[in-house]
C-alpha positions in Angstrom: -24.4 -199.6 88.9 -26.6 -202.4 90.2 -25.5 -206.0 90.7 -27.2 -207.0 87.5 -25.1 -204.6 85.4 -21.9 -205.8 87.2 -22.7 -209.4 86.5 -23.2 -208.5 82.8 -19.8 -206.9 82.6 -18.3 -209.9 84.4 -19.9 -212.3 81.9 -18.5 -210.2 79.0 -15.0 -210.3 80.5 -15.3 -214.1 81.0 -16.4 -214.6 77.3 -13.4 -212.6 76.1 -11.0 -214.6 78.2 -12.5 -217.9 77.0 -12.3 -216.8 73.4 -8.6 -216.1 73.6 -8.0 -219.4 75.5 -9.7 -221.4 72.7 -7.7 -219.7 70.0 -4.5 -220.4 71.9 -5.4 -224.0 72.4 -6.1 -224.5 68.7 -2.9 -222.9 67.6 -0.8 -224.9 70.1 -2.4 -228.3 69.4 -2.7 -228.0 65.6 0.7 -229.9 65.1 -0.8 -232.8 67.0 -3.7 -233.1 64.5 -1.3 -233.0 61.5 1.4 -235.3 62.9 1.4 -238.7 61.2 4.1 -240.0 63.4 3.5 -241.9 66.6 6.2 -240.2 68.5 5.5 -236.8 70.1 8.2 -234.3 69.3 9.9 -232.2 72.0 8.6 -229.1 70.2 5.0 -230.2 70.6 5.6 -231.0 74.3 7.0 -227.6 74.8 4.0 -226.0 73.1 1.6 -228.0 75.3 3.5 -226.9 78.4 3.3 -223.3 77.3 -0.5 -223.7 76.7 -0.9 -225.1 80.2 1.1 -222.2 81.6 -1.0 -219.7 79.6 -4.2 -221.4 80.9 -2.9 -220.9 84.5 -2.3 -217.2 83.8 -5.8 -216.9 82.4 -7.2 -218.5 85.5 -5.3 -216.0 87.7 -6.5 -213.1 85.5 -10.0 -214.3 85.8 -9.8 -214.4 89.6 -8.4 -210.8 89.5 -11.2 -209.7 87.3 -13.8 -211.2 89.6 -12.2 -209.4 92.5 -12.2 -206.1 90.6 -15.8 -206.4 89.5 -17.0 -207.6 92.9 -15.5 -204.6 94.6 -16.8 -202.3 91.9 -20.3 -203.6 92.4 -20.1 -203.0 96.1 -19.1 -199.4 95.4 -22.1 -199.1 93.0 -24.5 -200.5 95.5 -23.3 -198.2 98.3 -24.0 -195.2 96.1 -20.3 -194.2 95.7 -20.4 -194.4 91.9 -18.7 -191.5 90.1 -16.6 -190.8 87.0 -13.3 -191.7 88.8 -14.7 -195.1 89.8 -15.9 -195.9 86.2 -12.6 -194.8 84.7 -10.6 -196.8 87.2 -12.6 -199.9 86.4 -12.1 -199.4 82.6 -8.3 -198.8 82.9 -7.8 -201.8 85.2 -9.7 -204.1 82.9 -7.8 -202.9 79.8 -4.5 -203.4 81.7 -5.4 -206.9 82.6 -6.8 -208.3 79.3 -5.0 -205.9 76.9 -8.3 -205.3 75.0 -10.1 -201.9 74.7 -13.2 -201.8 77.0 -16.5 -199.9 76.4 -19.5 -199.9 78.6 -21.8 -198.8 75.9 -22.6 -195.5 77.4 -23.5 -197.1 80.8 -20.9 -194.9 82.6 -22.7 -191.8 81.4 -26.0 -193.0 82.7 -24.4 -193.8 86.1 -22.8 -190.4 86.4 -25.5 -188.1 84.9 -28.5 -190.1 86.0 -32.0 -189.8 84.5 -33.2 -186.5 83.2 -35.4 -184.2 85.3 -38.2 -184.7 82.9 -38.0 -188.4 83.3 -38.0 -188.2 87.1 -40.9 -185.8 87.2 -43.0 -187.9 84.8 -42.2 -191.1 86.6 -43.4 -189.7 89.9 -46.5 -188.2 88.2 -47.5 -191.6 86.9 -47.1 -193.1 90.4 -49.3 -190.4 91.9 -51.7 -190.8 89.0 -52.2 -194.5 89.7 -52.9 -193.7 93.3 -55.4 -190.9 92.4 -57.3 -193.1 89.9 -57.7 -195.8 92.6 -58.8 -193.2 95.2 -61.6 -192.2 92.7 -62.6 -195.7 91.6 -62.6 -197.0 95.2 -64.7 -194.1 96.5 -67.3 -194.4 93.7 -67.5 -198.2 94.2 -68.0 -197.8 97.9 -70.9 -195.4 97.2 -72.5 -198.1 95.0 -71.9 -200.8 97.5 -73.7 -198.7 100.2 -76.6 -198.2 97.8 -76.7 -202.0 97.3 -77.0 -202.5 101.1 -79.5 -199.8 101.5 -81.7 -201.2 98.7 -81.4 -204.8 100.1 -79.4 -205.9 97.1 -76.7 -208.1 98.8 -75.6 -209.7 95.5 -74.8 -206.3 94.1 -72.9 -205.3 97.2 -71.0 -208.6 97.2 -70.0 -208.2 93.5 -68.8 -204.7 94.1 -66.7 -205.8 97.0 -65.1 -208.5 94.7 -64.3 -205.7 92.2 -62.8 -203.6 95.0 -60.5 -206.5 96.1 -59.4 -207.2 92.6 -58.9 -203.6 91.8 -56.7 -203.1 94.9 -54.5 -205.9 93.7 -54.1 -204.3 90.3 -53.1 -201.0 92.0 -50.5 -202.7 94.2 -48.9 -204.5 91.2 -48.8 -201.3 89.1 -47.1 -199.4 92.0 -44.6 -202.2 92.6 -43.8 -202.3 88.8 -43.2 -198.5 88.8 -40.9 -198.8 91.8 -38.9 -201.6 90.1 -38.8 -199.6 86.9 -37.3 -196.6 88.8 -34.4 -198.7 90.0 -33.3 -199.9 86.6 -30.1 -198.8 84.7 -28.3 -197.7 87.8 -30.8 -194.9 88.6 -31.1 -195.8 92.3 -27.3 -195.5 92.6 -27.5 -192.0 91.1 -30.3 -190.9 93.4 -28.4 -192.0 96.4 -25.2 -190.2 95.3 -27.1 -187.1 94.3 -29.1 -187.0 97.6 -25.9 -187.2 99.6 -24.1 -184.6 97.6 -27.0 -182.1 97.7 -27.7 -182.6 101.4 -23.9 -182.3 102.1 -23.8 -179.0 100.2 -26.7 -177.6 102.3 -25.3 -178.8 105.6 -21.9 -177.2 104.8 -23.6 -174.0 104.0 -25.5 -174.1 107.3 -22.2 -174.9 109.2 -20.5 -171.9 107.5 -23.4 -169.6 108.4 -23.5 -170.8 112.0 -19.7 -170.5 112.6 -18.5 -167.1 111.6 -14.8 -166.3 112.1 -15.5 -163.3 114.4 -18.7 -163.6 116.4 -18.4 -160.0 117.6 -18.7 -158.7 114.1 -21.2 -161.2 112.7 -24.6 -160.2 111.7 -27.1 -162.1 113.9 -30.7 -163.2 114.0 -32.1 -163.8 117.5 -34.9 -166.4 117.9 -36.6 -166.8 121.2 -37.8 -170.4 121.9 -40.8 -169.2 123.9 -43.8 -170.0 121.6 -46.7 -171.2 123.7 -47.4 -174.5 121.9 -46.4 -178.2 121.9 -43.1 -179.8 121.0 -43.7 -180.2 117.3 -44.9 -176.6 117.0 -41.8 -175.3 118.9 -39.4 -177.3 116.7 -41.2 -175.8 113.6 -40.8 -172.4 115.2 -37.0 -172.9 115.5 -36.8 -174.2 111.9 -38.7 -171.1 110.6 -36.1 -169.0 112.4 -33.3 -171.0 110.8 -34.7 -170.6 107.3 -35.0 -166.8 108.0 -31.4 -166.8 109.1 -30.2 -168.6 106.0 -32.2 -166.3 103.7 -30.8 -163.1 105.3 -27.3 -164.6 105.7 -27.3 -164.1 109.5 -26.0 -166.4 112.2 -29.0 -167.8 114.2 -28.8 -167.3 117.9 -31.4 -169.5 119.6 -32.4 -168.2 123.0 -33.7 -171.2 124.8 -33.1 -170.5 128.4 -36.0 -171.8 130.5 -37.4 -173.7 127.5 -40.6 -175.2 128.7 -39.6 -178.7 127.5 -36.2 -178.5 129.2 -35.3 -175.8 131.7 -31.7 -176.3 130.9 -32.2 -175.2 127.3 -31.8 -176.5 123.8 -28.2 -177.6 124.3 -29.2 -180.1 127.0 -31.0 -182.2 124.3 -29.4 -181.2 121.0 -25.9 -180.1 119.9 -25.4 -176.3 119.9 -26.2 -174.6 116.7 -22.7 -173.0 116.6 -19.2 -173.8 117.8 -18.0 -170.2 117.6 -21.0 -167.9 118.0 -23.6 -168.0 120.7 -23.5 -164.4 122.0 -26.6 -162.4 121.1 -25.0 -159.0 121.7 -23.9 -156.5 119.0 -23.3 -152.9 118.3 -26.9 -152.2 117.5 -30.2 -154.1 117.7 -33.6 -154.0 116.1 -36.8 -155.9 115.8 -37.6 -157.4 112.4 -37.1 -156.3 109.7 -34.3 -153.9 110.7 -31.9 -153.0 107.9 -29.1 -154.8 106.1 -26.6 -152.9 108.3 -28.3 -153.7 111.6 -26.0 -156.2 113.4 -28.6 -157.9 115.6 -32.2 -158.5 114.5 -34.8 -160.1 116.8 -37.4 -162.3 115.2 -41.0 -162.6 116.2 -43.1 -165.8 115.9 -44.3 -166.3 112.3 -47.9 -165.3 113.2 -46.7 -161.8 114.0 -44.1 -161.4 111.2 -44.5 -158.2 109.3 -43.5 -157.6 106.6 -43.6 -161.1 105.3 -40.6 -162.0 103.1 -40.9 -164.2 100.0 -38.7 -166.9 101.3 -41.0 -168.3 104.0 -42.0 -172.0 103.5 -43.0 -173.4 101.1 -40.4 -171.4 99.0 -37.3 -173.2 97.7 -33.9 -171.6 96.6 -33.5 -170.9 93.0 -29.8 -171.9 92.8 -30.7 -175.5 94.0 -34.2 -175.8 92.6 -33.4 -177.7 89.5 -31.5 -180.4 91.4 -34.2 -180.6 94.1 -37.1 -180.9 91.7 -35.2 -183.6 89.7 -34.3 -185.6 92.9 -37.4 -185.3 95.0 -41.1 -185.7 94.7 -41.8 -182.8 97.2 -38.7 -180.5 97.1 -40.5 -178.1 99.5 -40.5 -180.8 102.2 -36.9 -181.9 101.4 -35.7 -178.3 101.9 -37.4 -178.0 105.3 -36.0 -181.4 106.2 -32.4 -180.1 105.7 -32.9 -177.5 108.4 -34.3 -180.2 110.7 -31.3 -182.3 110.0 -29.0 -179.6 111.2 -31.2 -178.5 114.1 -31.9 -181.9 115.5 -28.4 -183.3 116.0 -28.6 -185.2 119.2 -26.3 -184.8 122.2 -24.6 -188.1 123.0 -26.8 -188.7 126.0 -29.9 -188.2 123.9 -28.7 -190.5 121.1 -27.8 -193.2 123.7 -31.3 -192.9 125.2 -32.9 -193.4 121.7 -30.6 -196.3 120.8 -31.5 -198.0 124.1 -35.2 -197.5 123.5 -34.9 -198.9 120.0 -33.1 -202.0 121.2 -35.4 -202.5 124.1 -38.5 -202.6 122.0 -36.8 -204.6 119.2 -37.5 -202.0 116.6 -36.9 -203.7 113.2 -37.9 -203.2 109.6 -40.2 -203.7 107.9 -42.3 -201.5 110.2 -45.1 -199.0 109.7 -45.2 -195.9 111.9 -48.7 -194.9 113.0 -49.4 -191.7 114.9 -52.9 -191.3 116.4 -53.5 -187.7 117.6 -56.4 -187.2 120.0 -56.8 -185.0 123.1 -56.6 -181.3 122.4 -56.7 -181.7 118.6 -59.9 -183.6 118.2 -62.9 -181.4 117.8 -60.9 -178.2 117.2 -58.2 -178.7 114.5 -58.9 -182.3 113.5 -61.7 -184.9 113.3 -61.7 -188.2 115.3 -60.3 -191.2 113.4 -60.7 -194.7 114.7 -57.7 -197.1 114.8 -59.4 -199.1 112.1 -59.0 -196.3 109.6 -55.3 -196.2 110.2 -54.9 -200.0 110.0 -56.5 -200.1 106.6 -53.5 -198.3 105.2 -51.1 -200.3 107.3 -52.5 -203.4 105.7 -52.1 -201.9 102.3 -48.4 -201.3 102.9 -47.8 -204.9 104.0 -50.0 -206.4 101.2 -48.0 -204.4 98.7 -44.7 -205.6 100.3 -45.8 -209.2 100.3 -46.4 -209.1 96.5 -42.6 -208.9 96.3 -41.2 -210.7 99.4 -42.2 -212.8 102.4 -43.0 -210.8 105.5 -42.4 -212.8 108.7 -43.9 -210.1 111.1 -46.3 -207.3 110.4 -44.7 -204.8 112.7 -46.3 -201.4 113.7 -44.8 -198.7 115.8 -47.9 -197.0 117.4 -47.6 -193.5 118.9 -50.4 -191.6 120.5 -51.4 -189.1 123.1 -54.3 -191.4 124.2 -53.2 -194.3 126.4 -56.2 -196.4 125.4 -55.1 -196.7 121.7 -52.2 -199.2 122.0 -54.2 -201.8 124.1 -57.2 -201.4 121.7 -55.0 -202.0 118.7 -53.3 -205.1 120.2 -56.7 -206.6 121.0 -58.3 -205.9 117.7 -55.4 -206.8 115.5 -53.6 -209.9 117.0 -51.9 -210.7 113.7 -49.8 -207.6 114.0 -46.9 -206.9 116.4 -47.3 -203.5 118.0 -44.4 -201.5 119.4 -44.9 -198.6 121.6 -45.2 -197.5 125.2 -48.4 -196.6 127.0 -46.4 -194.4 129.5 -45.3 -192.2 126.6 -49.0 -191.7 125.7 -49.8 -190.8 129.3 -46.9 -188.3 129.3 -48.2 -186.7 126.1 -51.4 -185.6 127.9 -51.9 -181.8 128.1 -51.4 -181.8 131.9 -48.1 -183.6 131.9 -46.7 -182.5 128.5 -43.9 -180.3 129.8 -42.0 -182.8 131.9 -38.6 -184.5 131.4 -40.3 -187.9 131.0 -42.7 -186.4 128.4 -39.8 -184.9 126.5 -38.1 -188.3 126.4 -41.3 -189.9 125.2 -41.9 -187.4 122.4 -38.3 -187.7 121.2 -38.7 -191.5 121.1 -42.0 -191.3 119.2 -40.8 -189.0 116.6 -37.5 -190.8 116.1 -39.2 -194.2 115.6 -41.9 -192.7 113.4 -39.3 -191.1 111.1 -37.3 -194.3 110.9 -40.3 -196.4 109.9 -40.7 -197.6 106.3 -44.0 -196.0 105.9 -46.0 -193.4 107.9 -49.7 -193.4 108.6 -51.0 -190.3 110.5 -52.9 -187.0 110.2 -51.0 -184.1 108.8 -53.1 -181.8 111.0 -50.6 -182.9 113.7 -47.3 -181.1 114.1 -45.7 -184.4 115.4 -46.8 -186.2 112.2 -45.4 -183.5 109.9 -42.2 -183.3 111.8 -41.6 -187.1 111.6 -42.3 -186.8 107.8 -39.8 -184.0 107.4 -37.1 -185.9 109.2 -37.9 -189.0 107.1 -36.9 -187.0 104.0 -33.3 -186.8 105.4 -33.1 -190.6 105.7 -33.9 -191.5 102.1 -33.1 -190.0 98.6 -36.9 -189.4 98.2 -39.5 -190.4 100.9 -42.2 -188.2 99.5 -44.5 -191.2 98.8 -43.8 -193.0 102.1 -46.9 -191.6 103.9 -50.7 -191.7 104.1 -52.4 -188.8 105.8 -56.0 -189.3 106.9 -56.8 -185.6 106.7 -54.7 -182.7 105.4 -52.1 -182.5 102.8 -48.7 -181.4 104.0 -48.4 -177.8 105.1 -46.1 -175.6 107.3 -47.5 -173.3 109.9 -47.4 -169.7 108.7 -46.5 -170.8 105.2 -47.1 -168.7 102.1 -49.7 -169.7 99.5 -49.7 -173.3 98.3 -50.5 -173.3 94.6 -51.0 -175.7 91.8 -51.1 -175.3 88.1 -53.8 -176.9 85.9 -52.1 -179.2 83.3 -55.5 -180.3 81.8 -58.7 -178.4 81.3 -61.8 -179.4 83.1 -65.5 -178.6 82.8 -67.5 -178.9 86.0 -70.2 -181.5 85.7 -70.9 -182.3 89.3 -72.3 -180.2 92.1 -69.5 -178.5 93.9 -66.9 -178.8 91.1 -65.1 -175.9 89.4 -64.0 -175.5 85.8 -60.4 -174.7 84.8 -58.2 -174.2 81.7 -54.7 -175.3 81.1 -52.3 -172.9 83.0 -54.9 -171.8 85.6 -53.3 -171.2 89.0 -55.2 -173.0 91.8 -54.9 -172.2 95.5 -55.1 -175.7 96.9 -56.9 -176.1 100.3 -56.6 -179.9 100.5 -56.9 -183.3 98.9 -60.0 -185.3 99.7 -58.3 -188.6 98.8 -61.2 -189.6 96.6 -59.8 -188.3 93.3 -60.6 -184.7 94.0 -58.9 -181.8 95.6 -60.4 -178.6 96.9 -59.2 -175.1 96.0 -59.9 -171.8 94.3 -59.3 -171.0 90.7 -57.4 -167.7 91.0 -58.5 -166.7 87.4 -62.2 -167.2 87.8 -62.3 -166.9 91.7 -64.5 -170.0 91.8 -64.0 -172.2 94.8 -64.7 -176.0 94.9 -63.5 -179.4 93.8 -61.4 -180.3 90.8 -59.8 -183.7 89.7 -56.5 -184.0 91.5 -54.7 -185.6 88.5 -55.3 -182.5 86.4 -53.1 -180.3 88.4 -49.5 -180.3 89.7 -47.7 -178.3 92.4 -46.5 -174.8 91.4 -43.2 -174.3 93.2 -42.4 -171.0 94.7 -38.8 -170.6 93.5 -37.1 -167.6 95.3 -33.7 -166.0 95.2 -31.9 -167.1 98.3 -28.2 -166.3 99.0 -26.0 -168.7 96.9 -23.2 -169.0 99.5 -20.4 -168.8 97.0 -17.9 -169.1 99.9 -18.9 -172.8 100.2 -17.6 -175.0 97.4 -20.2 -177.1 95.6 -18.1 -180.3 95.9 -16.6 -181.3 99.3 
């Protein structure tokens, strides 16, 4: 329940109390109005004394009600609202004022929350507003360029005015949609449901990782030896963990002589198990083994054969309805849960991160920006100037300033190029940039696998994930990892990003498909046609109103309007872990 609802209940209670007080006062003072005598009888004085006493009692009850409702509103705001809280409030109020209380169905809304259809449609409208602006903005930019090329400055100037005004319209619409989503206690439900669903998954993982008898447990051994950077290696460990969950095997992470820390995983993060770290067993086999094989060793995802159906971006059937209702990208939420368990810091690591945060005065609101250069540019990704990133940083703060005053436009800037931070500070003096050039130097390929480099990448990812918004390139593993962790810090952070290149993907994932919800006839060069229900293999979003993919029915490959298709979730039968209760 939000504060507005609590105030409404308080006002209703106050009106009821006032009503009874007025009636009592009229009844008690009526004899005074009818009395023709000048002397006030003892009976009338007694009645007046009783009325004053009743008034004092009402005052005390009013204070009690205020205390009850204030504490109830605090519970609602903290996301602890449930059926017991609502019933306790009702019974307490009825006991105090001796009048039946009804919240008009509000308690049902608080407990059950909005429907899945409502949540899916609300998020679709939000994305639709973004997509139509991507399209309009791109088309207007093309016209503006023609105006410049044809020496028509008046036309170019007019188009720029339209762009500026249109951007404000988009910002207001998106703010209104966000405000709408928080009405009627829905934010409280999302917070509660997010905690409950995450808690369930985390308890399942704890159960899986802590068998009663390690010597008899079925195990999956994962070697942390993939030749790649930090983000890639963390994604390798998460892939192993998902495989362990899907096969109901305890994950044994072999991290001795890990290239990022020679002491192994446990020097940085908490052990994955308190009871079972021994990789030995009665028999051993490489993947896939059999159900009876006690120990199975897993290869890197690139070498995995046969490939099971539960690789990312698959989600578990038994939790899928709740996940789709709660989150705008349940596939990322699911991966984030494995990151949440994997990346539990050792106390020394947590202390280091806390000190770094305090030293740089990391505060919200803040936008996290990750600029990936060095080995990625020219191979897996294109070069993007700092100006391109800052356009979307400005969008975030402009949108925020439509609702509240922003004292400092703060940016946490992470990069593997030491020249980026000084360049940004020079070009954008109106922003406060947080970051450390020494971290960028340590992220260079030649020094990437040192202790100082590890500390730097830990700090960068931690700060990026804890930012209010993320601007980066999803071609970068670091960017995607920060985005995955971000999902564990909010009920739904699926819209808290802007990627300058790819859509989200997971290395080694299965097909990413969409379903056409509207038909489309190709009318531009490079477009493809589609009918309602067509399955599309999406290759990327061009962020101009169009996505690229292949129509699996017609085998045509090309562009199609992004708003005419939605993600087709790969819902797979995972173990349901009946041994772990749904409620804690």
